[in-house]
VEXROKOL-381176 format. One line per field, with one value per atom (N, C-alpha, C, O): residue in one letter; atom name; x, y, z. Coordinates in steps of 0.02 Angstrom, whole numbers, plus 50000, padded with zeros to 5 digits. Each point is the difference from the previous one (the first is absolute). Layout:
BEGIN
type: (A ...)
atom: (CA ...)
px: (X ...)
py: (Y ...)
pz: (Z ...)
//
This chain:
BEGIN
type: (M M M M S S S S D D D D K K K K Q Q Q Q H H H H G G G G K K K K N N N N V V V V I I I I I I I I L L L L I I I I E E E E G G G G K K K K S S S S E E E E R R R R I I I I A A A A F F F F E E E E L L L L A A A A L L L L P P P P D D D D L L L L F F F F D D D D R R R R I I I I A A A A S S S S D D D D Y Y Y Y Q Q Q Q I I I I H H H H F F F F A A A A T T T T I I I I F F F F E E E E D D D D D D D D I I I I E E E E K K K K C C C C G G G G D D D D I I I I T T T T S S S S K K K K K K K K G G G G I I I I T T T T P P P P Q Q Q Q T T T T I I I I E E E E G G G G C C C C I I I I C C C C K K K K L L L L F F F F I I I I R R R R K K K K V V V V L L L L E E E E E E E E T T T T K K K K I I I I Y Y Y Y V V V V R R R R D D D D I I I I S S S S E E E E V V V V I I I I H H H H I I I I I I I I D D D D L L L L D D D D G G G G A A A A Y Y Y Y I I I I P P P P E E E E D D D D H H H H I I I I L L L L K K K K G G G G I I I I N N N N P P P P N N N N G G G G E E E E N N N N K K K K P P P P F F F F Y Y Y Y D D D D S S S S E E E E K K K K I I I I I I I I T T T T D D D D N N N N V V V V D D D D A A A A I I I I I I I I D D D D R R R R N N N N K K K K Q Q Q Q K K K K R R R R N N N N N N N N I I I I D D D D K K K K L L L L L L L L S S S S F F F F P P P P D D D D G G G G K K K K I I I I T T T T V V V V W W W W Q Q Q Q N N N N P P P P D D D D N N N N P P P P A A A A S S S S K K K K Q Q Q Q R R R R K K K K I I I I P P P P Y Y Y Y S S S S L L L L Y Y Y Y Y Y Y Y F F F F S S S S S S S S N N N N L L L L D D D D H H H H F F F F I I I I H H H H N N N N E E E E A A A A N N N N I I I I T T T T S S S S E E E E Y Y Y Y S S S S K K K K V V V V H H H H L L L L A A A A E E E E T T T T F F F F R R R R N N N N G G G G F F F F V V V V D D D D N N N N T T T T D D D D G G G G F F F F T T T T D D D D Y Y Y Y F F F F I I I I N N N N D D D D P P P P D D D D S S S S A A A A G G G G D D D D K K K K S S S S Y Y Y Y L L L L Q Q Q Q S S S S W W W W A A A A N N N N I I I I Q Q Q Q E E E E A A A A G G G G L L L L N N N N S S S S L L L L R R R R R R R R H H H H T T T T N N N N I I I I D D D D I I I I L L L L L L L L K K K K R R R R L L L L I I I I E E E E E E E E A A A A K K K K K K K K Q Q Q Q)
atom: (N CA C O N CA C O N CA C O N CA C O N CA C O N CA C O N CA C O N CA C O N CA C O N CA C O N CA C O N CA C O N CA C O N CA C O N CA C O N CA C O N CA C O N CA C O N CA C O N CA C O N CA C O N CA C O N CA C O N CA C O N CA C O N CA C O N CA C O N CA C O N CA C O N CA C O N CA C O N CA C O N CA C O N CA C O N CA C O N CA C O N CA C O N CA C O N CA C O N CA C O N CA C O N CA C O N CA C O N CA C O N CA C O N CA C O N CA C O N CA C O N CA C O N CA C O N CA C O N CA C O N CA C O N CA C O N CA C O N CA C O N CA C O N CA C O N CA C O N CA C O N CA C O N CA C O N CA C O N CA C O N CA C O N CA C O N CA C O N CA C O N CA C O N CA C O N CA C O N CA C O N CA C O N CA C O N CA C O N CA C O N CA C O N CA C O N CA C O N CA C O N CA C O N CA C O N CA C O N CA C O N CA C O N CA C O N CA C O N CA C O N CA C O N CA C O N CA C O N CA C O N CA C O N CA C O N CA C O N CA C O N CA C O N CA C O N CA C O N CA C O N CA C O N CA C O N CA C O N CA C O N CA C O N CA C O N CA C O N CA C O N CA C O N CA C O N CA C O N CA C O N CA C O N CA C O N CA C O N CA C O N CA C O N CA C O N CA C O N CA C O N CA C O N CA C O N CA C O N CA C O N CA C O N CA C O N CA C O N CA C O N CA C O N CA C O N CA C O N CA C O N CA C O N CA C O N CA C O N CA C O N CA C O N CA C O N CA C O N CA C O N CA C O N CA C O N CA C O N CA C O N CA C O N CA C O N CA C O N CA C O N CA C O N CA C O N CA C O N CA C O N CA C O N CA C O N CA C O N CA C O N CA C O N CA C O N CA C O N CA C O N CA C O N CA C O N CA C O N CA C O N CA C O N CA C O N CA C O N CA C O N CA C O N CA C O N CA C O N CA C O N CA C O N CA C O N CA C O N CA C O N CA C O N CA C O N CA C O N CA C O N CA C O N CA C O N CA C O N CA C O N CA C O N CA C O N CA C O N CA C O N CA C O N CA C O N CA C O N CA C O N CA C O N CA C O N CA C O N CA C O N CA C O N CA C O N CA C O N CA C O N CA C O N CA C O N CA C O N CA C O N CA C O N CA C O N CA C O N CA C O N CA C O N CA C O N CA C O N CA C O N CA C O N CA C O N CA C O N CA C O N CA C O N CA C O N CA C O N CA C O N CA C O N CA C O N CA C O N CA C O N CA C O N CA C O N CA C O N CA C O N CA C O N CA C O N CA C O N CA C O N CA C O N CA C O N CA C O N CA C O N CA C O N CA C O N CA C O N CA C O N CA C O N CA C O N CA C O N CA C O N CA C O N CA C O N CA C O N CA C O N CA C O N CA C O N CA C O N CA C O N CA C O N CA C O N CA C O N CA C O N CA C O N CA C O N CA C O N CA C O N CA C O N CA C O N CA C O N CA C O N CA C O N CA C O N CA C O N CA C O N CA C O N CA C O)
px: (35012 50029 49946 49947 50065 49949 49998 50047 49895 49993 50051 50022 49995 50046 50068 50033 49988 50063 49999 50052 49889 49994 49976 49974 50035 49981 50057 50027 49993 50053 50064 50007 50040 50062 50058 50013 50020 50057 50062 50003 50047 50063 50053 50013 50017 50050 50068 50011 50033 50067 50047 50007 50026 50044 50066 50005 50045 50066 50009 50041 49922 50013 49949 49948 50067 49954 49985 49943 50107 49989 49951 49961 50042 49952 49929 49953 50040 49933 49974 49942 50100 49978 49980 49949 50090 49987 49933 49967 50013 49941 49941 49946 50061 49949 49934 49949 50051 49937 49969 49940 50099 49973 49976 49945 50094 49979 49936 49955 50037 49936 49942 49945 50065 49946 49982 49940 50109 49985 49960 49953 50065 49961 49931 49952 50043 49934 49954 49939 50088 49959 49970 49948 50087 49975 49946 49947 50066 49951 50018 50058 49891 50012 50022 50020 49975 50020 50072 50019 50020 50071 50036 49987 50058 50046 50071 50017 50025 50068 50048 49997 50048 50048 50071 50018 50020 50070 50042 49990 50056 50039 50074 50019 50023 50072 50024 49961 50102 50027 49992 50012 49968 49987 50034 49986 50060 50036 50010 50016 49973 50015 49970 50034 49903 49963 50028 49985 50055 50027 49983 50014 49954 49985 50062 50029 49992 50062 49987 49954 50086 49999 50048 50049 49936 50046 49969 49939 50105 49982 50007 50054 49890 50002 50038 50027 49976 50034 50075 50033 49995 50072 50016 50059 49891 50011 50041 49987 50061 50045 49961 49956 50060 49969 49937 49974 49998 49939 50018 50040 49930 50013 49935 49946 50058 49938 49958 49939 50094 49964 49964 49952 50070 49971 49962 49965 50040 49974 49924 49974 49990 49927 49979 49959 50071 49984 50024 49968 50090 50026 49957 49995 49975 49953 49943 49978 49998 49945 50023 49963 50096 50025 50021 49985 50050 50031 49958 50013 49936 49956 49928 49973 49998 49927 49978 49945 50097 49982 49977 49948 50088 49984 49932 49961 50023 49935 49944 49950 50059 49949 49991 49944 50111 49996 49967 49960 50057 49974 49927 49962 50019 49932 49951 49939 50087 49958 49961 49949 50074 49968 50028 50049 49919 50021 50027 49988 50049 50027 49945 50011 49930 49945 49976 49966 50054 49979 50049 49987 50069 50050 49982 49993 49998 49982 50060 49998 50056 50060 50060 49992 50067 50063 50036 50012 50005 50038 50068 50006 50046 50069 50036 50002 50028 50036 50073 50014 50033 50070 50043 49980 50080 50053 50044 50014 50007 50042 50074 50036 49988 50070 50049 50055 49926 50047 50011 50054 49896 50010 50019 50034 49943 50010 50058 50009 50031 50053 50056 50010 50027 50057 50053 50008 50027 50049 50055 50029 49987 50054 49979 50039 49899 49977 49998 49975 50053 50009 50074 50042 49975 50070 50024 49964 50099 50030 50020 50030 49951 50018 49971 49968 50043 49976 49937 49997 49953 49939 50016 50030 49952 50017 49967 50020 49928 49968 50036 49981 50071 50038 49968 50022 49926 49964 50025 50025 49967 50021 49943 49978 49997 49944 50012 50038 49931 50006 49972 49954 50074 49976 49971 50031 49908 49965 49997 49980 50039 49984 49970 49987 50002 49962 50038 49971 50094 50041 50034 50021 49985 50041 49983 49967 50057 50001 50073 50041 49974 50068 49998 49958 50087 49999 50071 50043 49968 50065 50002 50051 49890 49997 49961 49940 50095 49968 49968 49944 50091 49973 49935 49955 50039 49938 49942 49945 50064 49946 49983 49941 50109 49986 49957 49951 50067 49962 49929 49952 50043 49934 49956 49942 50086 49960 49978 49943 50100 49981 49943 49952 50051 49947 49935 49947 50057 49940 49969 49939 50102 49974 49965 49944 50089 49970 49934 49952 50045 49939 49945 49942 50076 49949 49973 49939 50105 49977 49952 49952 50061 49955 49932 49948 50052 49937 49958 49938 50095 49964 49976 49963 50057 49983 49946 49985 49985 49947 49946 49977 50001 49948 49937 49975 49999 49939 50007 49949 50113 50011 49971 49974 50030 49973 50051 50041 49958 50044 49962 49941 50091 49969 50009 50056 49889 50002 49969 49944 50094 49977 49972 50026 49921 49974 50052 50008 50027 50056 50062 50009 50034 50058 50049 50043 49952 50043 49972 50032 49907 49967 49974 49945 50093 49978 49934 49969 50009 49936 49941 49943 50072 49945 49965 50024 49919 49961 50042 50037 49956 50039 49955 49947 50077 49961 50048 50050 49935 50037 49969 49941 50101 49976 50035 50061 49902 50032 50057 49994 50062 50062 50028 50002 50020 50034 50058 49999 50053 50063 50015 50000 50014 50013 50068 50021 50012 50069 50009 49963 50088 50030 50075 50032 49995 50072 50029 49971 50088 50029 49963 50006 49957 49961 49945 49997 49959 49945 50025 49972 50079 50026 50023 49992 50038 50024 49942 50005 49939 49944 49963 49987 49997 49958 50040 49973 50093 50041 50060 50038 49970 50056 50068 50048 49954 50062 50004 49960 50087 50005 50042 50002 50031 50049 49984 50045 49891 49980 50008 49968 50073 50012 49970 49988 50000 49972 49926 49961 50021 49929 49957 49944 50083 49962 49985 49943 50106 49990 49951 49957 50049 49953 49928 49956 50034 49932 49975 49942 50101 49979 49980 49949 50091 49986 49937 49962 50028 49939 49938 49949 50057 49944 49985 49942 50110 49990 49965 49955 50067 49969 49927 49956 50030 49930 49958 49944 50081 49961 49983 49953 50086 49985 49938 49975 50000 49942 49943 49957 50042 49945 49935 49995 49955 49935 50008 49958 50093 50012 50028 50055 49907 50023 50008 50045 49913 50007 50067 50031 49990 50065 50056 50050 49942 50049 50007 50055 49889 50002 50028 50038 49943 50026 50076 50034 49991 50073 50037 50049 49927 50034 49980 50043 49894 49977 50029 50015 49993 50024 50076 50026 50009 50073 50030 49983 50061 50029 50043 50014 50007 50040 49958 50027 49906 49956 49992 50026 49938 49993 49961 50011 49944 49962 49955 49958 50051 49957 50021 49967 50087 50024 49951 49969 50026 49962 50042 50058 49912 50035 50064 50053 49941 50059 50049 50061 49915 50045 50040 50058 49910 50036 50057 50052 49939 50053 50054 50059 49920 50049 50045 50059 49913 50038 50056 50051 49938 50051 50049 50061 49912 50042 50046 50058 49916 50038 50046 50053 49929 50042 50025 49971 50082 50020 50011 49985 50039 50013 49935 50001 49943 49936 49983 49960 50071 49988 50039 49992 50050 50038 49974 50006 49965 49973 49930 49969 50007 49936 49942 49982 49987 49943 49953 50020 49917 49952 49946 49989 49977 49939 49940 49949 50056 49944 49940 49943 50068 49944 49954 49940 50086 49957 49948 49942 50080 49953 49949 49940 50083 49955 49947 49942 50079 49953 49949 49942 50080 49953 49947 49941 50079 49953 49951 49941 50084 49957 49947 49942 50079 49953 49948 49941 50080 49953 49949 49941 50081 49954 49949 49942 50078 49954 49943 49946 50067 49950 49945 49949 50063 49954 49939 49955)
py: (52054 49935 49954 49994 49972 49957 49934 49980 49987 49934 49951 49953 50060 49954 49998 49948 50108 50000 49955 49975 50015 49956 49931 49962 50020 49934 49952 49993 49974 49950 50033 50015 49997 50034 49950 49965 50032 49956 50044 50047 49938 50037 49957 49944 50084 49964 50034 50057 49907 50025 49986 49943 50109 49993 50036 50039 49948 50029 50068 50040 49974 50063 50017 49968 50084 50027 49951 49995 49969 49956 49944 49979 49996 49948 50028 49966 50094 50030 50009 49984 50042 50012 49935 49997 49951 49936 49970 49967 50044 49966 50046 49976 50089 50047 49996 50025 49946 49992 49931 49996 49953 49932 49978 49972 50040 49976 50032 49965 50101 50029 49973 49989 49999 49973 49929 49983 49976 49932 50001 49961 50082 50005 50028 49979 50067 50029 49948 50005 49946 49945 49958 49969 50030 49961 50039 49973 50091 50044 50072 50019 50021 50068 50047 50056 49921 50044 49989 50026 49937 49994 50065 50033 49985 50055 49972 49965 50051 49975 50056 50054 49935 50051 49971 49952 50078 49981 50040 50061 49905 50034 49983 49942 50110 49991 50024 50029 49960 50019 50075 50040 49979 50070 50017 49969 50080 50020 50075 50031 49999 50070 50045 50045 49942 50040 49994 50041 49907 49989 49929 49952 50044 49934 49974 50035 49905 49972 49934 49963 50024 49934 49955 50024 49913 49957 49934 49991 49964 49932 49995 50005 49983 49998 49938 50001 49946 49939 50009 49964 50085 50012 50068 50020 50015 50067 49993 49956 50088 49997 50001 50042 49911 49998 49960 49989 49988 49960 49927 49971 50000 49931 49960 50030 49904 49961 50020 49991 50034 50021 50066 50014 50028 50067 50010 50050 49903 50015 50008 50040 49923 50007 50071 50031 49993 50067 50053 50052 49935 50049 50005 50054 49891 50003 50047 50040 49955 50044 50073 50045 49967 50068 50032 50058 49903 50028 49994 50035 49923 49993 50022 50045 49921 50004 50065 50024 50003 50061 50055 50032 49980 50053 49989 50047 49891 49984 50017 50030 49950 50013 50075 50024 50013 50072 50036 50045 49935 50035 49984 50043 49895 49979 50005 50000 50006 50003 49935 50001 49945 49936 49972 50025 49923 49967 49931 49974 49996 49934 49950 49952 50058 49955 50003 49955 50098 50008 49967 49999 49975 49969 49927 49961 50020 49931 49954 49944 50081 49959 50044 50057 49916 50033 49954 49941 50086 49964 50032 50062 49898 50026 49972 49939 50104 49979 50022 50059 49894 50016 49973 49954 50075 49972 49956 50017 49926 49955 50017 49987 50042 50022 49943 50013 49926 49945 49984 49978 50034 49995 49930 49992 49957 49931 49964 49940 50094 49965 49982 50034 49912 49982 50055 50036 49970 50054 49995 50051 49888 49994 50021 49997 50026 50028 50077 50033 49994 50072 50014 49983 50047 50004 50073 50046 49962 50066 50016 49960 50100 50019 50068 50033 49988 50065 49990 49956 50085 49998 50011 50051 49901 50007 50060 50020 50008 50060 50063 50056 49936 50057 50039 50055 49918 50035 49976 49944 50099 49984 49966 50023 49922 49963 49926 49982 49975 49928 49984 50033 49915 49977 49930 49957 50033 49937 49963 50028 49907 49957 49936 49995 49956 49941 49954 49954 50056 49955 50034 49966 50100 50033 50074 50029 49999 50072 50022 49972 50079 50028 50067 50042 49966 50060 50017 49956 50107 50019 49994 50012 49968 49992 49936 50002 49943 49935 49994 49975 50047 49993 50038 49976 50082 50039 49964 50001 49967 49963 49938 49982 49984 49942 50020 49967 50089 50023 50021 49985 50051 50020 49940 49998 49952 49941 49963 49975 50020 49966 50037 49969 50098 50039 49990 49990 50013 49991 49931 49994 49954 49932 49995 49974 50050 49995 50037 49976 50084 50039 49969 50000 49975 49968 49938 49988 49972 49940 50018 49963 50092 50023 50019 49982 50055 50021 49940 50003 49944 49940 49958 49952 50066 49959 50030 49974 50083 50030 49948 49967 50027 49951 50012 50056 49891 50002 50048 50021 49997 50045 50069 50031 49993 50066 50044 49976 50088 50049 50043 50015 50005 50044 50072 50022 50015 50071 50040 49986 50064 50044 50064 50026 50001 50064 50055 50044 49953 50045 49958 49974 50019 49956 50021 49961 50102 50023 49981 50009 49965 49982 49929 49989 49962 49930 49986 49948 50098 49991 50024 49991 50041 50024 49941 49943 50071 49947 49965 50032 49902 49961 49946 49984 49989 49948 49954 50022 49914 49951 50000 49987 50027 50009 49952 49991 49976 49954 50033 50057 49908 50027 49947 49941 50081 49954 50036 50061 49900 50027 49970 49939 50104 49978 50028 50053 49910 50018 50004 49971 50068 49999 49987 50029 49926 49989 50007 49978 50052 50031 50064 50023 50006 50060 50007 49962 50088 50011 50011 49971 50071 50014 49936 49992 49964 49937 49961 49972 50026 49959 50032 49965 50099 50028 50030 50013 49998 50027 49955 50014 49932 49953 50035 49984 50065 50037 50013 50039 49928 50004 50058 50012 50025 50050 50070 50039 49978 50069 50041 49985 50066 50040 50070 50032 49992 50067 50000 49961 50081 50005 50022 49977 50067 50023 49940 49993 49965 49943 49950 49974 50015 49954 50024 49962 50103 50028 49998 49982 50037 50001 49930 49992 49959 49932 49973 49963 50055 49979 50031 49967 50096 50032 49966 49990 49991 49965 49933 49981 49984 49936 50010 49965 50082 50014 50019 49975 50069 50025 49946 50006 49941 49944 49961 49959 50055 49963 50047 49981 50080 50046 49970 49978 50019 49970 49927 49974 49993 49930 49963 49973 50027 49966 49926 49969 50002 49928 49985 49950 50095 49992 50005 49964 50082 50008 49936 49977 49996 49939 49941 49960 50036 49946 50004 49950 50112 50009 49964 49965 50042 49969 49927 49958 50027 49932 49950 49944 50077 49955 49998 49961 50081 50001 49939 49986 49978 49939 50014 49954 50109 50016 50024 50020 49978 50014 49937 49947 50058 49944 49942 49942 50072 49947 49962 50030 49904 49958 49998 49968 50065 50000 50038 50048 49930 50038 50060 50006 50036 50059 49979 50027 49926 49979 49962 50005 49956 49965 50048 49988 50068 50049 50031 50016 49991 50027 49947 50016 49922 49946 49994 49985 50028 49998 50052 49991 50063 50052 49984 50006 49974 49990 49939 50002 49945 49937 49998 49968 50066 50004 50072 50041 49974 50069 50042 50059 49911 50039 50024 50045 49924 50024 50070 50034 49988 50069 50050 50061 49913 50043 49995 50047 49896 49988 50028 50019 49984 50033 49957 49949 50072 49964 50050 50055 49925 50037 49953 49946 50074 49964 50046 49984 50074 50047 49969 50021 49928 49967 49966 49992 49989 49969 50050 49983 50079 50052 50012 50005 50001 50016 49945 50014 49924 49944 50000 49984 50032 50003 50053 49988 50071 50053 49983 50015 49953 49978 49951 50006 49947 49950 50032 49982 50066 50034 50039 50002 50028 50039 49954 50020 49920 49953 49979 49983 50020 49979 50053 49986 50075 50054 49996 50042)
pz: (51401 49982 49974 50031 49913 49971 50038 50033 49960 50030 49971 50033 49904 49967 50035 50000 50029 50035 50061 50022 50006 50058 49979 50042 49895 49977 50009 50055 49892 50002 49975 49941 50103 49984 49997 50049 49894 49990 49997 49960 50081 49999 49966 50021 49926 49962 50012 49981 50051 50017 49942 49978 49997 49943 50013 50048 49911 50011 49967 50023 49923 49966 49947 49994 49968 49950 49945 49978 49999 49943 50017 49958 50104 50021 50000 49978 50048 50000 49929 49985 49972 49932 49966 49966 50044 49966 50021 49960 50104 50026 50013 50020 49969 50022 49962 50025 49917 49963 50011 50015 49979 50001 50069 50005 50048 50065 50025 50023 49972 50020 49959 50027 49909 49958 50022 50001 50016 50022 50065 50008 50039 50061 49988 50032 49921 49984 49971 50007 49959 49974 50056 49991 50065 50058 50036 50016 49997 50034 49985 50001 49986 49978 50056 49987 50076 50055 50022 50053 49910 50016 49985 49949 50095 49989 50005 50048 49903 49998 50016 49969 50078 50022 49990 50034 49922 49991 50050 50008 50026 50051 49993 49991 50013 50003 50069 50038 49976 50065 50010 49955 50106 50016 50066 50052 49946 50060 50002 49949 50109 50011 49946 49973 50011 49951 49929 49957 50031 49934 49978 50034 49907 49972 49965 49958 50059 49974 49964 50018 49932 49969 50040 50028 49974 50035 50021 50000 50019 50020 50075 50028 50006 50073 50025 50055 49905 50024 50005 50037 49926 50004 50030 50002 50022 50029 50064 50042 49966 50058 50066 50010 50033 50067 50004 50056 49888 50001 50013 49964 50087 50019 50002 49997 50007 50006 50061 50001 50050 50061 49990 50036 49917 49992 49936 49992 49960 49933 49999 49961 50080 50001 50020 49968 50087 50022 49951 49991 49977 49952 49937 49971 50008 49944 50017 49958 50103 50021 50003 49978 50048 50007 49934 49986 49972 49941 49937 49950 50050 49942 50015 49968 50082 50009 50034 49987 50057 50036 49952 50012 49934 49954 49967 49991 49993 49970 50050 49981 50081 50050 50011 50007 49994 50012 49942 50010 49929 49941 49985 49979 50032 49983 50058 49989 50072 50061 50011 50034 49937 50013 50066 50027 49997 50062 49982 49946 50101 49987 49985 49963 50064 49987 49927 49976 49989 49930 49951 49940 50085 49956 49989 50048 49889 49984 49997 50025 49945 49996 49983 49977 50035 49983 49951 50015 49927 49949 49994 49995 50006 50000 49940 49991 49968 49940 50007 50010 49985 50010 49943 49964 50029 49958 50043 50058 49916 50039 49998 50049 49896 49996 50015 50026 49959 50012 50073 50019 50024 50072 50023 50051 49913 50024 49966 50011 49949 49965 50049 50050 49936 50043 49999 49950 50105 50006 49947 49980 49999 49951 49929 49954 50039 49937 50004 49955 50098 50006 49990 50043 49901 49979 49999 49982 50038 49998 49928 49965 50014 49932 49983 50041 49897 49976 49959 49957 50056 49961 49926 49982 49974 49929 49967 49946 50086 49973 50022 49981 50061 50022 50056 50016 50015 50053 50068 50007 50042 50068 50037 50053 49919 50028 49987 49955 50085 49986 49931 49976 49993 49935 50009 50030 49943 50009 49933 49949 50053 49943 50027 50060 49897 50021 50046 50030 49978 50040 50059 50047 49951 50051 50007 49957 50098 50010 50000 50036 49924 49999 50037 49985 50062 50042 50023 50004 50012 50027 50076 50032 49998 50072 50016 50015 49982 50009 50069 50006 50046 50067 50009 50035 49934 50006 49968 50028 49915 49967 50040 50005 50022 50043 50059 50016 50016 50058 49980 50034 49909 49976 49987 50020 49945 49983 50062 50003 50047 50062 50033 50024 49978 50030 49961 50029 49904 49959 50012 50009 49992 50011 50067 50004 50048 50066 50005 50030 49939 50003 49957 50020 49921 49958 50034 49999 50030 50035 50057 50012 50021 50053 49971 50028 49917 49969 49978 50001 49980 49978 50059 49990 50070 50059 50043 50054 49924 50041 50014 49954 50109 50017 49958 49996 49975 49959 49941 49971 50011 49943 50012 49954 50108 50016 50034 50040 49943 50029 50050 49989 50065 50049 49977 49988 50007 49981 50057 50022 50002 50053 49970 49950 50080 49978 50009 49958 50099 50013 50012 50055 49895 50007 50054 50021 50003 50054 50069 50051 49948 50063 49995 49974 50051 49995 50035 49988 50055 50035 49958 50019 49923 49958 49967 50002 49968 49968 49947 49962 50036 49953 49970 50027 49918 49966 49963 49973 50027 49960 49931 49991 49958 49932 49954 50004 49950 49953 49962 49976 50021 49970 49953 50017 49925 49954 49967 49990 49992 49976 49931 49992 49960 49932 49977 50021 49935 49982 49924 49961 50021 49934 50009 50044 49915 50004 49930 49950 50047 50060 50018 50056 49896 50014 49947 49952 50058 49954 49928 49953 50040 49933 49965 49939 50099 49972 49970 49946 50090 49977 49941 49950 50054 49947 49942 49946 50064 49946 49984 49953 50085 49991 50008 49966 50080 50014 50075 50028 50004 50073 50025 50060 49896 50022 49977 49985 50012 49984 50064 50050 49948 50061 49995 50051 49889 49990 50020 49972 50075 50020 49942 49992 49967 49941 49954 49977 50011 49956 50031 49965 50100 50034 49992 49982 50030 49997 49928 49987 49965 49930 49976 49967 50051 49978 50035 49969 50094 50035 49968 49994 49985 49966 49934 49982 49982 49937 50011 49963 50090 50017 50017 49974 50071 50020 49940 49992 49967 49943 49950 49961 50040 49956 50021 49962 50098 50025 50022 50039 49934 50015 49975 49943 50101 49984 49980 49962 50062 49983 50060 49998 50057 50060 49989 50029 49929 49986 49966 50014 49941 49969 50051 49996 50052 50053 50041 50012 50009 50041 49959 50027 49910 49958 49993 49998 49999 49993 50055 49988 50074 50056 50009 50012 49981 50013 49950 50018 49920 49948 49993 49960 50077 49994 50034 50057 49910 50030 50061 50038 49973 50059 50058 50052 49941 50056 50042 49983 50072 50046 49971 50018 49936 49967 50048 50033 49970 50041 50073 50041 49977 50069 50045 49978 50084 50049 50023 49981 50058 50027 50037 49986 50060 50039 49956 50011 49942 49955 49957 49984 49996 49960 50039 49971 50093 50042 50013 50003 50006 50010 49938 50006 49935 49938 50000 49967 50069 50006 50056 49991 50066 50059 49992 50020 49950 49996 49939 50002 49946 49940 49994 49964 50073 50012 49938 50001 49945 49940 49967 49959 50060 49973 50024 49969 50085 50023 49958 50008 49947 49955 49929 49961 50023 49933 49993 50050 49890 49985 50024 49970 50086 50028 50034 50018 49990 50040 50024 49971 50083 50022 50000 50031 49935 49998 49965 50011 49948 49966 50050 49986 50072 50051 50025 50009 50002 50020 49945 50014 49924 49945 49991 49989 50015 49993 50056 49989 50071 50056 49990 50013 49963 49988 49944 50003 49945 49945 50025 49982 50059 50026 50046 49999 50042 50044 49960 50018 49928 49957 49968 49992 49989 49968 50047 49977 50088 50049 50012 50031 49944 50013 49954 50003)
//
């Protein structure tokens, strides 16, 4: 094992392949500008020896009381096992999620048929159309409660156990931050919120990534200069903009620019 593996390890929690593809070049490069011993680990949900795509905030059975431990079990455990690093080697945990309209008022969830003919909810800037209104209401409530919990970690730190099945194992409080795309990543980078084909998602993410090969500055400018990014808002203000103006969780927004600007500023100090 190289010394670099025991350097500064950043774990980035994502929902699926397209998120990894979109960020897999630029984020490691930004951290490398800060210090060459950073190692970046992208993690998706992992259960029963199967790596799965998915959103932990809406996963069945995840509650505000259990989500911290479930992040450790379903995301971070695999990274620790594969890399043989220890919790003391983790510098921070970055979490990127899709909002899926979680904060919209219930009267903007309407019963109807997906105009694309698919058996999935349909998202537009004002409403969600679904054949099961109650299920979306329940999902959104769960997502809101879990997101609010993630934003309330004391001092912005998450507890990570070396062995998540043993609360008595070594643990560490690690800086944690949560970033969003609304209504989802595809909506922001492709202006299409209703892509359901995994092949299409991956292909479009590859096209997006390839547009910034050897051009991390162009990548950061793309997000920082977009009027639908957080802009001058602080981290907490960017979340208040979603929580208090519920339809913003359905419209095209992100606060990933806050992370990118922070990394740029840290690199300038080196």
